[in-house]
matplotlib code that plots the C-alpha trace (Angstrom):
import matplotlib.pyplot as plt

x = [-22.4, -19.4, -19.5, -17.2, -20.2, -22.5, -22.3, -22.9, -21.8, -24.6, -27.4, -26.2, -28.5, -26.0, -22.3, -23.1, -26.0, -27.2, -28.3, -30.6, -29.9, -33.0, -33.7, -36.6, -38.6, -39.8, -42.5, -41.8, -44.3, -42.1, -44.3, -42.5, -43.9, -41.9, -39.2, -37.2, -34.3, -31.3, -30.4, -26.8, -26.9, -23.4, -24.2, -22.7, -24.3, -22.1, -22.4, -19.0, -18.6, -18.4, -17.9, -16.3, -15.4, -14.8, -13.6, -13.4, -12.7, -15.1, -14.2, -13.5, -11.1, -13.4, -13.1, -16.2, -16.1, -18.7, -18.9, -21.0, -22.7, -25.9, -28.9, -29.8, -32.2, -29.3, -30.3, -27.5, -26.9, -24.2, -23.1, -21.4, -19.5, -17.4, -14.3, -13.9, -10.7, -8.0, -9.5, -7.1, -7.9, -5.6]
y = [85.4, 84.9, 81.5, 83.1, 85.2, 82.2, 79.8, 76.7, 74.3, 75.5, 74.8, 71.3, 68.6, 65.7, 65.2, 64.9, 66.9, 69.0, 72.6, 74.0, 77.7, 80.0, 83.7, 84.8, 88.0, 88.7, 91.3, 93.7, 91.7, 88.6, 86.8, 85.1, 86.7, 84.7, 82.0, 80.8, 78.4, 80.0, 78.7, 78.6, 79.4, 78.0, 74.7, 71.5, 68.9, 65.9, 63.9, 64.7, 68.2, 71.3, 75.0, 76.2, 74.9, 76.2, 74.4, 75.3, 73.7, 73.9, 74.6, 70.9, 70.6, 68.7, 69.6, 70.7, 70.9, 72.7, 72.2, 74.4, 72.1, 72.0, 69.7, 68.1, 71.0, 73.6, 74.8, 75.7, 73.6, 73.2, 69.7, 69.4, 66.7, 66.5, 64.7, 64.2, 65.4, 62.6, 60.6, 59.0, 60.5, 58.2]
z = [-26.8, -24.6, -22.7, -20.1, -19.0, -18.4, -15.5, -17.5, -14.7, -12.5, -15.1, -16.1, -14.8, -15.3, -15.9, -19.7, -21.0, -23.9, -23.5, -26.2, -27.1, -27.2, -27.5, -25.4, -25.4, -21.9, -21.1, -18.2, -16.1, -16.5, -19.0, -22.0, -25.1, -27.6, -27.5, -30.5, -31.1, -32.7, -36.2, -37.4, -41.2, -41.8, -40.1, -41.6, -39.3, -38.6, -35.5, -34.0, -35.5, -33.3, -34.0, -30.8, -27.3, -23.8, -20.7, -17.1, -13.7, -10.8, -7.1, -6.6, -9.5, -11.9, -15.6, -17.5, -21.3, -23.4, -27.2, -29.5, -32.0, -34.0, -34.4, -37.7, -38.1, -37.8, -34.3, -32.0, -28.9, -26.2, -25.5, -22.1, -20.3, -17.1, -16.2, -12.4, -10.8, -10.7, -13.6, -15.9, -19.3, -21.4]

ax = plt.figure().add_subplot(projection="3d")
ax.plot(x, y, z, "-o")
ax.set_aspect("equal")
plt.show()
């Protein structure tokens, strides 16, 4: 999955949030037939560990960071946080 193809900023509910990653099978009538979390078989869960990252700026110049991490049960998730434009990051 290429994070560049997703609009993660638009689905965030807060400046810092966690997005669970699922695969869903959807019938042609729109009904969800099955939904499963994605397991990462090479997971080595540590609180501050991440496997990949992606950052972007929105139209207002705020920075949004997305980290690919796992849960203690080896399920993939995306942790996101934002830094407002003009914030001192030191």
